[in-house]
VOSEVO-775864 format. One line per field, with one value per residue (C-alpha): residue number from 1; x, z, y. Coordinates in Angstrom, 1 decimal, padded with zeros to 4 digits. Each point is the difference from the previous one (the first is absolute). Layout:
BEGIN
k [NUM	...]
x [X	...]
z [Z	...]
y [Y	...]
This chain:
BEGIN
k [1	2	3	4	5	6	7	8	9	10	11	12	13	14	15	16	17	18	19	20	21	22	23	24	25	26	27	28	29	30	31	32	33	34	35	36	37	38	39	40	41	42	43	44	45	46	47	48	49	50	51	52	53	54	55	56	57	58	59	60	61	62	63	64	65	66	67	68	69	70	71	72	73	74	75	76	77	78	79	80	81	82	83	84	85	86	87	88	89	90	91	92	93	94	95	96	97	98	99	100	101	102	103	104	105	106	107	108	109	110	111	112	113	114	115	116	117	118	119	120	121	122	123	124	125	126	127	128	129	130	131	132	133	134	135	136	137	138	139	140	141	142	143	144	145	146	147	148	149	150	151	152	153	154	155	156	157	158	159	160	161	162	163	164	165	166	167	168	169	170	171	172	173	174	175	176	177	178	179	180	181	182	183	184	185	186	187	188	189	190	191	192	193	194	195	196	197	198	199	200	201	202	203	204	205	206	207	208	209	210	211	212	213	214	215	216	217	218	219	220	221	222	223	224	225	226	227	228	229	230	231	232	233	234	235	236	237	238	239	240	241	242	243	244	245	246	247	248	249	250	251	252	253	254	255	256	257	258	259	260	261	262	263	264	265	266	267	268	269	270	271	272	273	274	275	276	277	278	279	280	281	282	283	284	285	286	287	288	289	290	291	292	293	294	295	296	297	298	299	300	301	302	303	304	305	306	307	308	309	310	311	312	313	314	315	316	317	318	319	320	321	322	323	324	325	326	327	328	329	330	331	332	333	334	335	336	337	338	339	340	341	342	343	344	345]
x [-006.8	-001.5	000.5	001.4	-001.6	002.1	-002.7	001.9	003.5	000.7	-000.5	002.7	002.8	000.1	000.8	-002.9	-002.3	000.8	-000.4	-003.4	-001.1	001.1	-001.9	-003.2	000.3	000.5	-003.0	-002.2	001.2	-000.6	-003.5	-000.9	001.3	-001.9	-003.2	000.5	000.1	003.7	001.2	002.2	002.6	000.3	000.3	002.8	002.1	001.4	000.3	002.2	002.0	001.0	000.5	-002.7	-001.3	001.8	-001.2	-000.8	-002.7	-002.2	-001.8	-000.9	-001.3	-002.1	-001.4	-000.8	-001.3	-001.6	-001.3	-000.7	-000.8	-001.5	-001.4	001.5	-000.8	003.1	000.7	003.2	001.3	003.3	001.0	-000.9	002.8	002.7	-001.4	001.8	-001.4	-003.0	-001.2	-003.3	-000.7	000.7	-002.2	-002.9	000.1	000.4	-003.8	-001.0	-001.5	-002.0	002.9	003.4	002.5	003.3	002.0	002.8	002.6	002.1	003.3	002.2	003.2	-001.0	-002.9	-003.5	-000.8	-003.2	-001.5	-002.9	-001.3	-001.4	003.2	002.0	003.2	-000.5	-000.2	003.8	000.1	-000.6	002.0	-001.2	-001.8	001.4	-002.0	-001.3	000.9	-002.7	-002.2	-002.6	-002.7	-001.7	-003.3	-001.9	-001.4	002.1	-002.1	-003.4	-002.6	000.1	-001.5	001.9	-000.9	001.2	003.2	000.7	-000.5	002.4	002.7	-000.2	000.1	003.0	001.9	-000.9	001.4	003.3	000.0	000.0	-003.7	-002.7	-003.0	-003.5	-000.9	-002.1	-002.0	-000.8	003.7	-000.1	-002.3	001.0	001.8	003.5	001.3	003.8	001.8	003.7	002.1	000.9	003.7	000.9	003.7	002.0	002.1	003.7	001.9	002.6	003.5	001.4	002.7	003.6	002.2	003.3	003.1	002.2	-002.8	000.5	-002.4	000.6	-001.4	-001.7	000.3	-003.0	001.5	-002.3	001.7	-000.4	001.7	002.0	000.2	003.4	-000.6	002.5	000.2	000.5	001.0	-002.6	000.0	-002.3	-002.2	-000.9	-001.0	-003.1	-003.1	-002.3	-003.3	-003.2	-002.3	-002.0	-003.8	-001.2	003.1	-000.3	000.7	000.9	-001.8	001.3	002.9	000.8	003.5	000.4	002.3	002.4	002.4	-000.7	-001.0	-000.2	002.6	002.1	002.2	-003.0	-001.4	003.3	000.2	-003.5	000.9	003.0	-002.0	-002.8	002.5	001.7	-003.4	-000.9	003.3	-000.5	-003.7	-000.5	-003.6	-001.1	-000.8	000.1	-002.8	000.5	-002.9	-000.2	-003.1	-002.1	001.8	002.3	003.5	001.6	003.1	001.4	001.6	-003.5	000.1	002.9	-001.2	-003.4	001.9	-002.8	001.2	001.4	000.7	-003.0	-001.4	-000.9	000.9	-001.7	001.1	-001.2	001.5	-001.8	000.7	000.2	002.0	000.3	002.9	002.5	-002.7	001.0	003.6	-001.0	-002.1	002.9	002.4	-002.5	-000.5	003.7	000.1	-002.6	002.0	003.2	002.0	-000.8	003.7	000.7	-001.7	001.9	003.4	001.6	000.5	-002.6	-000.9	-000.1	-003.0	-000.1	-000.1	-002.7	-002.2]
z [-017.1	003.3	000.7	003.4	002.2	001.3	002.3	003.2	-001.4	002.3	003.0	-001.0	002.1	003.7	-000.7	-002.4	002.1	003.1	-002.0	-001.2	003.6	001.2	-002.8	000.8	003.7	-000.8	-002.4	002.7	002.5	-002.5	-000.7	003.7	000.1	-003.1	001.3	003.1	-002.0	-000.8	-003.4	-001.8	-001.0	003.6	001.2	-002.5	000.9	003.3	-001.5	-002.9	002.3	002.3	-003.0	001.2	-003.6	-003.3	-002.7	-002.4	002.4	-000.3	-003.2	001.4	003.2	-002.0	-002.3	002.7	002.6	-001.7	-003.1	001.0	003.7	000.6	-003.5	-000.6	-003.3	-002.1	-002.8	-001.9	-002.2	-001.7	000.8	-002.9	001.0	002.5	003.4	003.2	003.4	001.3	002.8	-001.8	000.0	003.8	000.7	-002.1	001.2	003.7	000.2	-002.1	002.9	-002.3	-001.0	001.0	-002.7	-001.2	-002.9	-001.7	-002.0	-002.2	000.0	-002.9	002.0	003.7	-000.4	001.4	002.6	002.1	001.2	002.2	-001.6	003.3	001.9	000.2	000.6	-003.4	-001.9	-000.6	-001.0	-003.6	-001.1	-003.6	-002.5	-003.6	-003.1	-000.8	003.4	001.6	002.9	001.5	002.5	002.4	001.7	002.6	003.5	001.9	-001.3	000.6	-002.6	-002.0	-003.0	-003.0	-002.2	002.6	000.5	-003.8	000.1	003.0	-001.7	-003.2	002.1	001.9	-003.2	-001.4	003.1	-000.3	-003.7	000.8	-000.8	002.1	-000.1	001.0	003.6	001.0	003.2	000.6	000.7	003.1	002.0	001.2	002.5	-001.4	001.9	-000.2	003.1	000.4	000.2	003.6	-000.8	-003.1	-000.7	-000.2	-003.2	000.4	000.1	-002.6	001.4	-000.1	-002.6	001.1	-001.4	-001.4	001.6	-002.2	-002.3	-000.8	-001.7	-003.6	-002.1	-003.3	-003.1	001.1	003.5	001.9	002.8	000.2	001.8	-002.4	000.5	000.7	-001.4	000.9	-002.4	001.5	-002.0	000.9	-001.0	-003.0	002.2	002.1	-003.0	-000.9	-000.7	003.0	-000.3	-000.7	002.8	001.4	000.2	003.1	000.2	001.2	-002.5	000.7	-001.7	-003.3	000.4	-002.7	-001.2	-002.1	-002.9	000.3	-002.7	-003.5	-001.1	001.9	-002.3	000.1	002.8	002.2	-000.8	000.9	003.3	000.9	-000.8	002.3	002.8	-000.2	-000.2	003.1	001.8	-001.0	001.1	003.4	000.2	-002.1	001.2	-001.3	-003.5	-001.6	-002.4	-002.5	-001.8	-002.7	-001.3	001.8	-001.5	001.8	-001.4	000.2	-002.1	001.0	-003.4	-001.3	001.8	-002.2	-003.2	000.1	-000.2	001.7	003.6	000.1	002.5	002.3	-000.6	003.1	000.3	002.8	002.1	002.9	002.2	000.6	002.5	003.7	002.5	-002.4	000.8	-001.5	-002.2	000.7	-000.8	-003.2	-001.0	000.6	-002.1	-002.8	-000.1	-000.3	-002.7	-002.0	000.3	-001.7	002.9	-001.1	-000.8	003.7	-000.3	-003.1	001.8	001.0	-001.8	-002.6	001.8	003.5	002.1	001.7	003.8	000.4	002.6]
y [-044.0	001.1	003.7	000.7	002.6	002.9	001.4	-000.8	000.3	003.0	-002.3	-002.5	001.5	001.0	003.6	000.6	-002.1	002.1	003.2	-001.1	-000.8	003.4	001.7	-002.0	000.8	003.7	000.0	-001.5	002.6	002.9	-001.4	000.3	003.6	001.1	-001.6	002.1	003.2	000.5	001.2	-002.5	002.6	001.2	-003.6	-000.7	003.0	-001.4	-003.5	001.3	002.3	-002.9	-002.3	-002.4	000.0	001.0	002.3	-002.8	-001.3	003.2	-001.1	-003.5	001.6	002.5	-002.7	-002.5	002.4	003.0	-001.8	-003.6	000.2	003.5	000.7	003.5	001.8	000.5	002.5	000.6	002.8	001.0	003.6	002.4	002.4	000.5	001.1	001.0	001.0	-001.8	002.3	000.5	-003.8	-000.1	003.0	-001.4	-003.6	000.8	000.5	-003.0	-002.0	-002.2	-002.2	-001.4	001.0	-001.6	001.3	-002.0	001.8	-002.3	001.9	-001.3	000.1	-000.5	-002.4	000.1	002.6	-000.3	003.3	000.9	003.2	001.2	-000.4	003.3	-002.0	-001.7	003.3	-000.1	-003.6	000.9	003.0	000.0	-002.2	000.1	-000.3	-003.5	-001.4	-002.3	001.0	-002.4	001.1	-002.4	001.0	-002.0	-000.3	-002.6	-002.8	001.6	000.7	003.2	001.8	-001.3	002.9	002.5	-002.0	000.2	003.8	000.2	-002.1	002.2	003.2	-001.3	-000.8	003.5	001.6	-001.9	000.9	003.7	000.6	001.5	-002.3	001.1	-000.2	-003.0	000.8	-003.7	-000.7	002.1	-002.2	-003.5	-002.2	000.3	003.0	000.3	-001.1	000.6	-003.2	-000.9	-000.4	002.0	-000.6	003.2	000.5	-000.6	003.3	000.6	000.3	003.5	000.4	000.1	002.7	-001.4	001.3	002.1	001.1	003.7	002.3	000.9	002.7	-000.7	002.2	002.1	000.6	-002.3	-001.9	-003.7	-002.9	-001.9	-003.7	-001.4	-003.5	-002.7	-002.9	-003.4	-003.1	-002.6	-003.6	-000.7	-002.2	003.0	002.1	-002.0	002.1	000.2	-001.8	001.9	001.0	-002.9	000.0	001.8	002.2	003.6	002.7	003.6	002.9	001.3	002.4	002.5	000.8	003.2	-000.2	003.0	-000.9	001.4	-003.5	-003.3	-001.6	-003.2	001.3	000.6	-003.4	-001.7	002.0	-001.2	-003.6	000.1	001.7	-002.5	-002.9	001.2	000.2	-003.5	-001.4	001.6	-001.0	-003.1	-000.5	003.4	001.0	003.5	000.6	002.9	001.7	002.7	001.5	-002.6	-002.9	-002.5	000.2	-003.5	000.9	003.4	000.3	000.8	003.3	001.1	-001.7	001.8	003.3	002.0	-000.1	003.5	002.8	000.5	-003.5	-002.1	-003.6	-001.9	-003.0	-002.1	-002.7	-003.2	-002.8	-000.6	002.1	002.9	002.4	002.4	001.6	003.6	-000.8	-001.7	003.0	002.3	-002.1	-000.3	003.7	000.6	-002.8	002.0	003.2	001.3	-001.5	-003.6	-000.7	-000.6	-003.4	-001.1	-000.2	-003.3	-003.3	-001.0	-003.3	001.6	000.9	003.3	-000.1	002.7	-001.5]
């Protein structure tokens, strides 16, 4: 029996054929820009922002251009611990004129994020790196010859910086032709919409006398078809920094968990293209019931969350509701029919 080849199967339909042609044309255009001295992560920013390319094209671009065509040195490492704040990496690499640098962070929820370590605008692209998550450093000179031994040291030092370490200074990295140049058209981040205050919400006093605005949730009976869970964040999506929510109840018990579920469900119904990512103690919490079952999320603990997707909005309002859901006033979110969705946003 003759085995059939599937090498060109993706070209068998008009849609996939056209997508392949667009990808090839973009690859050629990016190759010209890199050969002219432009950083790949900087070049991808505007293309992703205007949806010329999608997030799942980042890895093919990196492999074809940085590895195959321009011969960059690559080094990979899994984070040894959770690290947040990368100002030290920006400060150190800003003067590394010997090489062009690209860092790839494989975020488990958002997808691959490409960063130019020398670009101040990219410092906020990675809010934190959790233990065991993958980082890959690419070091090269836009296709020109370079010292392979020095490039290896630079890649290892870059990974150490993003791993929260302080590597030894390498004077040879300060001299070279790869001086950082700000992108000509750096896209500005989309502003988060200011939260709207619901009419009729009156301040309530908790047991300790602190005043807070209690939510006045309104339950709406929605058809079952509209209550499907929102899809996870797509590769290349933007992700907000981590926001901390302080647990002010004596224990984050089952009632608090149910309040959080209803708040997040309401957010997803209003914004189906956005996803709420919850973290505790550096670990992603997929099932919120785990916060109660662990039995260690007590008064004074901090639960973190982030929002991922495009056109991110209502984050401040979400944070305010989650804070109330983690307080003794969580019962306000448990009113209404069991199968209803709260109209909070």
